N, C-alpha and C positions, 0 to 999 in steps of 0.2 A: 544460345543462350545457356544452358547447360552443359558446365561442367561434364565428360564421360562419363567420370568415376562416381558421381553425384548419386546417383542408384544403381548401385551394384549388385544387388537383387537380384534373378531372372523372373520370379515369381512380382513380385513388385514392380521390377519392372512391364511387366506384360500390362498392366495396369494401369498406366500412365495414360490421361486422357486430359480435355480443356477442362478448364474451372467450372463452362455452363455445361459440361456434360456430369461434373460431378455434382454439382448445384441440383441436380436435378432426381439425385440417390437420397435428398433431404425428402419426407414428408412433413406434409404440413400438420401443428400438433405436439412434432418431435422436441422433446427437450437435447437441444444439442451441447456438447464439453467443448468450450474451445482453447484453442491456447492463447496465450499474452498476459503481460502483468505489465503493467504500468509502461505503456507503448512501446513493448517489446517481446518479440519472437510472437508475435499475434501471425493469423493467415489471412493475406493480403488478396489472391485473388475469388478462392470458393464465397468470400462472405458479400464480395461486391455482384458475383453470380446471384447469389441469391436472391439478394436487394432487388434486382434487375428482374428475376421470375417473380417474385412476392411481387412490383409494381403489375405485371403484365396480366398476374390472375386478377389483381384487384379492380383493375380497368374493366376486368370480365365477370366482375359481379362475384370470385369466388374468395372467398375469407382464406389466410394463410400466414399464419404469424408460426413461431417457435416459443419453445425455454430458452435464453441461453444464459450459458455457463462459462465464464471463465476464471483465469486466476487472482489477476484483479481487472483493472483498468486497461485499455486498449487503445484504439483510435480510428479518427473518421472512416478506416477503411473495412472497419468493423462495425461496430457502436452504428459508427455513425452513420453510417447507410443503409443499416437495417434499422433505424429509426427509423431514418425518413422516409422507407417503406412499410415503412408502418408494420413490422415484419416479427416488435419481440414484445409478445404475452407478460412474462417473466421473465425477469433479470436477477441475479444472482453472482458472485457476491459482491463486488464493486465497480464500482463504474464513474466516468466523469466527461462523460460529454456532454455537451452543453443541450441537444436535441433528445439524450435520452431523458437528461436529467427533468425538459421542461415535460415529456409525456409523464413521467411518473411523477411528475408534481400537481397537472392534470389530471393523474387517474386514467390515464389512456393505457400505462403500462403499471403493472405491480412489480415491485420490487423487494428482494429480500435481502435484508444488511446483514453480513456475518463477518464475526469474527473471521480473519484468513486462515489461523489454524486448522479451525473446526470443518472447512470443506470438504475438504479430501472425506475423514475419518464420517461426517453426516453423511456424506452420499454412500459408502463402503456399508452404513448402518440402514439404508436403505429411508432414511426420511427424509429425503428431497427428492423421493420417488426414482423411476428404471431411469438411466441414462442411457437414448438411443442410438446418437452418433457421436461421434469426438471428430474435431476437422481440428488438425493439428501441425504447426509447422518445426521441419526441420530442418536441420542443417547438411544432413547426406544422409543415406543408405546403405551400410555393409552390407556386402556378399551371404551373412548368414542372414540380414534380417533384422539385425539392431540398427538402430538409431541414433545418429550423431544429435543431441540438441542444439536446441539454437541461443539465440540470445536470451531468452528466458525460460525457467522451466517450471515454476508455478504449480498446476493442479494437472498439469499430462500425464503424470503415470498412470493417476487415479483415473481420469479419462480414455487411457485408454485400454486402463485393465475393467473397465469397470461397461462400455459402451458397446453394443452389439454391431454396430458398422463403424469404420474407422477411414478418415479421408487425408490422406500427407499432403503437406505443400512439401517441395522442397526447393530453400530458397535460394538458391546459387549465389546472391549477393553477398551472404554471411560470409564472415571471413571462416574457411576450413580451417583456419589454428584452436577456433573454439574448440574442435575433438581433444577429449583429456582435460578439461577446462571443468564439467559439471562431477559431480556425485551425486550418483542415485542410488539408497536408500532402499530393497524390497524387503526390510524385515519388520516393518512395521504390521499388524496384526489384529483384529479385533477383540475384543474382551469376551473371554475371560484369558483368551493366551499370549495376551501382549505380552514382552520382552521387554527389560532396558535397553535402551538409543547407548549404544556404546558407545558417545562423543563426549569426551574431557576436555577439549579445547576446538577454539574456531575454527584453525586450518586442517584437525584431522578428517580424515578421506573414510567410510564408515560403508563404502558399497563399491558401485561401477561407475564408469565415464558414460555409459548409454542408455537409453530408453528401450524397452523389449514389448512385442506387444504379439498378441495370436495373429499370423501373417494371414491366416484364410478370413480374420474379419474384416481387413484392408481391402475397402471395394473402389477405392480409385486412389491414385495419384499425381497429383498436380505442379506442374513446373513452373515456379515464378522466381523470380531474379528485382526485388522490390526491399527498396530499405526501409526500419523500424520508421517510428515518429521522429525521435531526433528533436525535438523541438529543446530550440535556445531557452536556458535562462537569463532573468533578468541580475543585472549587475548588484550585489547587497549593498541595499540604502543605510540611511545613520541610523536609521532605528534594528536594522536587521542586526547591523556592525556594536549597536550596544546592547542588543541582547547577549551577541555571541563572547562579547565583553564580560556581562555581567554571568555567563556561565561559567566561559574560563577563570575567572577570579574566585568562582567559586569552589572549581575541583581544583586551583591550588590551595586554598585553604585546607580541604579533604585530605589530600596529601600529606599538608603540614602537620595535621591530628593526627595523622594515623590511621585514618579511615578507607584512604587509599593508596595502592602502593603509587607505585612512582609514573610508572608508566600506563597506570591507572588501572580500567578492567577491559571488556571488549564494548565499543562503542555498536548503539544504533540508534539510526537519522532517519526520520521519515523525508516525505517528500518537498522539497520546493523552495525556494530564493530562501526563506529563515535557514532553514536546513544546511541549505550549501553557504551560507552566512559564517552557519557556525562551524563548520568543518573547516570551511576558508581559515576562519580565527585559530585554530587549533593544529591547523599545517605552518602559524607561523607563530604557534605559541610553545609551551617551555617543556610539553610532554614529546618521550620520546619512544622506540619501539610499540607502536599502537598498533590495536588489534582491532578488529571488527566484526558485529555478528549482528546482520543487519538484513532488512527486505530487499532492497535497491539499493544497487552500485550508481551513486550520480559522481558529478563532474567533480565533486569536492571532496568525495575518496580519492579519486582518479589523482588528481593533482596534489591527495596525502602518498598514495604508493608511488608515484614518481618520485618525490621530496626522501623518501625512505622516511617520512614521520611514523606512518604507518607501515606496517612489515609485511601483514595481511590482511585479506580482505574476504569475509564469508556473505552470501547472496543467496537471491533466485532470478535473478535480473539485472540487464546492465542498460540503464537508461540515461541515453549522454547526448551532450545537443552534438552539431556537425563536429563541434573544434573538438571535442573531446573522444566523440566517435571517430576521429582522421589521426587522432595521437593512440589513440588504441588501437587501431589499426594496422599505425606507423611498428609500435613496438608490442608486437602482441606475444614475441614470445615472452618478453620483462614480467607480462602482466599475467601471462599463463602461469606462472608459480605463485603468482603471489594472488590468484581469487580462486573463489570454490564456487560454484553453482550451487544449489540444490534442490529438492522440491519443496516449495514454501509448508511444508508439512513440519518439514525440520527448520528450513530456514526461522519462521514464528510459532516453533513450541514449546509450549508452558514449560516444559519438564528442562530443556535445556537452556532458555532462558534462563533460571531461576540460578542450574547448574554452573553457567558460567557467569555469573554475575553481572548482567549483562548494565549497562547503562542507556536507558534510552532517553530520546528524546527528540518530540511529537510536537505538532502545532493541533490550534485548538481553535474555532470560531468564538467562546466565550468562555471565562470561568468565571462563580459567586463569588460571594466575601469567605464561601465554608471549602472552598474548595474543589468541587464539585466541578467536572469540566464538562462543556460541549462541545464534540468536534464535527458531527454532520448536519445540524437543521437551522435553518437560519426562520429565526421568529416560530422557534418551535413546532414548524410543520412542515417547511419546504425543506427537502433536503439536498443538499450538496453534491457529495458524491457518495461516502459511506464511513464506517469505523476503521475499515482494512485493516492493517496489524497492529492498530497502536494500544489496543482494548492488552493482544498478548504479549507483548512486551509492558505495559505498563503495571498491569497486575501482578508483574513475576520478574522486575527488574532489581538490580541491585539497588538504583535510583532511577526516579520516574520523573522527567522532565516535562512540563507542556510550556506551551512559548506561543503569545500571537502581542505583535501590536496592543497596545493599552488602547487606539481608539480609531475606530472603523469609520466609513463614509464619510472622510475629511474633516472627520471628530467631533461628527455628531452623534455619533454613537460607543456609547462605553462598552470594552467588551471587559470588562472588569466589571458585573452586574451582582444585585440582593441575592438575585436566584436565577439563573442557568434554565433557561427554553425549554433545554430538554438535555436528559445526562447520558451522557456515556461513558464518563471515568467518573465513579463516586470519588467519596472524599477519601475515601479508605485505601484508594491508589493512588494517588496524585501526592506525592511526595515537596516539587518545585512547582513552583508556578515564578515565570517569566516574561517580562516585557521590557520595552526601553525604558521604562520607568525604574525599573529595579528589580530585584530577586528575592523570591518570597519562601523561605525553610521553612516548610509548615511539619517535619518530623516529629513527632511526638506530644506534639500541641494537642489544646483540646478546641472545639468548633469557637467559641468567645475569642480565645489567644487568635486562632487561625484568623479568621475576621480582621482583628485589629491589625494579624502584618499584614494579609491580603492588601487593603485599602491603602496601609502605609505605606509598602512598599513599592505596590505592583498600579495602582490606581492612576488615571490622567489628572491632572492638576485641576484642570476642569471639573470634574467630576466627585472630587476627593471630597469636599464637604456634602455632599449629598446623598453619600457614602457613609460617610460618619454618621450623618443626620437621623437615616437609614436605621442605620446598628445600636446606636443609643434609643432611639424611640422606641426599639424591639425590645431592648434591655427593661423597657419598663413598663412593657404592654403587661397585659394579663395571660400572655403564652408563656411557656414553657423555656426555662434560661440556657439550656446546655444549648441548643439550637435556635435563639432566639429569630421568628420571624412574624413580619405580617402581611400575610399571604395576597390578599387582596393588592397593595400598595406593591408587594414584589413582581406580582405581576404588571401591574400598570407601568412600568419602566417598560417591558416589553409593546404593550398597546399602545402607549403614548409616540412610538416610531411609527408604529403601522400608520395610526390614524393622522400622524401631522408630517411625518417624512426627516423630525426628530427627537431622539429621546434624549429632550433636556429635562434637567429632575424639575419637580416643581417648583 
């Protein structure tokens, strides 16, 4: 199963054991930092063995849970199995598993939703508590003990540095040509000893290609041969293609006005089908020699690299569909010259996002008429996934887009509302809102100007009159005129859906 050269350090080779044996080394109540970022590079065997141990102990009447820290979302083999074993007491910083989500929203598990760029430094500051164990997937181990990273880096550097005990999963299924694609920067320090990060172009390499750790902290090495999540993406639908067309038209206008260079500025794209549709549109669009400085490299950016539209991309994880993964593995030498994978404290770093002038494009659940965005909660109370990296990019980007279809639930819900039910990104961080109906450029507008623009450009026709009526009556009310609201009525938009299943205007 394992290639002979995957584990080349004698000390670590002597610590090879089964996943069941390794799971025995994780105590109840431990805070465990595991690798994984958007379904890539997460441990596959140890979580399953740990979940089985939890179930046995629970059946015997013993309580066994852990605090689970990762880079971002993982997959059913990690989040899913531990949640089904009722083994997660606290989760951070981001998740997307349906069982985890259900347990968080039912109060069975606690969840700390954190900007992804903040996680590493909060751990270093000691604000999250002590990290007991790190469980990290790697693609190989060199003779001197340096680690070849897998398909994601995320917070792995931080977990390896801070944990008391380390368990390594060496996954022989990961392409050995990943070696050399990573750039691990060890120059970050805590205040007051921080220094400027010497990165000025998306493709700059400022560190080295390997992770490192104290070999004496490694208590187990587990051999695996399993694929990442590699979920297929739905083909872009009509709404996604219309959203993409609005964005491309806007970018062309910005180039014409001299506010963007002909090859734009580095692109950041959130995860999902709308994001991939935008990238597909850019791939057939008028811009050449593009670059990307993003978190996750998905199918759309891989297609752009293949076509030559995108000349290089920086990210922290590779999250491909099966077809895209096959393309990557077939032509890995080509892509290795054009992709740099970094720790998420670098891929999401606000200083770097602002310095590079990133164009940020992220999805949302809803936006209100003044430009506030909810990207995490349904009806203001139930978490979906988390804020992820959208806040890292939105506040610091050169241009910040938020995108969504104008309606949800088959047209029953307007995604443009008088007041969002939960605020993740305030009107101060949101510059452009896009739906399939149109694009609202909010730069330099007052709140009342933003409201009229969002309603006319982005709202679905079925809800436009109700939104106009709400806004005009708010202006005539005794409330302040700067950001006029009728609070009880604004909240009733969400209450009516809760009660009737349809958010129909009064």
